Each structure stands twice: as C-alpha cells, then as structure tokens.
N, C-alpha and C positions, 0 to 999 in steps of 0.2 A: 780196764776193766771195771765194771761198777758193780756194785751192791745193791741185792733187791732183795724184801720183808714182802712176806706173804701171810697174808692171818687168810684165815677160812674162817666163813662164817659157815656155819650149818642153819639150817632153814627146820630141820624137824624138832617140836618138842616133847620132853621126857615121854611122852606118851610112844609117840612116832619112834621113838630109840629104844624103847621096853619090846618092840613088836619085832623087830630085827632078829633075827635065828642065828642058834650058833654057826649056822654054816656060810650066811650071810657074811655076817662076824669075820667067819675066817676069810671067807672071800673076798673083801674087802680089806682086811688085814694083808694078803698074798700081793695084791692088786697094788696095795701103799707100798708094800715090799717093789715089787718091781720095780714101779716108775723110780725108786729113789735108786734101784741100783743103774737103771738106765741115766739117770741122773748125777752120775755121784760125784763126777771133774766140776760138774757146776755147786754140788752141796758145799756150806761152809759151813752149817749152823742145822741138822733135820728137825731140831725144833724139838716140837712137847703137845701135849695137851695146855690148854688154858682153864683151868679150874676154879677154883676160889680164886674173888675179886675183890677184892678194896678196893676204894674209891675214896682219897687222901682228896681234900679242899682245904682252904682257910679257915672254915668252919668244924674241920674234924675229917673222921672216916667214916665209911659207909662199906657195908656189904652191898655188892649190888652184882646183877646178871645183863646177857646182852648175848648177842648172836655167835662172836667171835669161840673160834672150837681148840686151835692151833695155831704156829706160825711154822718158816721154815724158810730160812735164810742161804739166796745164793751168788754165786760172782759170776755174771759171764758179761757179753762187751756189746751191749744196749737193751735198754728195758723191752725191746722189742722182743728179743731174743728171751728175757727172763720170763716176759704173758708167754711167748711160746710152749716155754720146759711146761709152764704148767696148765694151758688149754685142754690137756690129755690127762688133769689126774683126778685118780679115782673119785676124790670126794667131790665131783662134781655130780657123779653119778649116784649120788649114795642113797640124797634124799633132791624131791622136787626143791628149784628154788636156793640150795647151797652152791654160792660162789668164792669166788677165791679174789683178794685185792693184792696187787702187787705193785706198793711202793719202791721208789728208790729213793737209796739212803746212803746221801750223797758224802764224802768226809768232811771233818767239821774246818769249818774257817781256817786258816793256818799262816 
C-alpha cells in the first residue's frame, strides 16, 4: 500500500466564492460527503481546509496566500489508483480551473 497526499487547488477568487448560493454550497458539501463515503476504505485522513498561512524562511515569517484550499490523504495500491479516486471529486466541478495534485508520500528511509 502506498500513501498519497491530495492537494486541492482553488481557482476562484473571493468574489467567485461569495457568489455561491447557499443551495450550491449545500449541494457541494453533500457531493463531497458522498465522495468520501464511497472512498472511505482508502481515506486515512479526510483532511481539512487550508486557511491562515505563514511562510517560514531563514529571514523570518510572513503571511502568504496561494491557491491551496485543502488536503486529503489516502492509502491505496498505486499512484494510478489514487489519481482515479480523485478524478471524479466534486472539487473539480465547483469552479472552472480547480485542480487536485496527487503526490506520493513514500515511507521515510530507514
């Protein structure tokens, strides 16, 4: 089994997000819950939204913004299987340009 991190990238700006109706938001959350239930055996960490962000460098710490909106971690047999799980995720249809990066997380060398 491999472990894979899915990073959700959002294409909408604040205006676009604000334009979602309550019904659209509820439908999206219901679709997400259905997706999670259908893939519950693979999900090891359902993840969370990624909100307030701090960038730490040798020069200090600063606030930053980017397109990352959330994450989920799954364990499956292959990278292709992980990609397949996320290929039908409701996040992809919420806003044009949304994407999901699926990254392999191999165990630490030991």
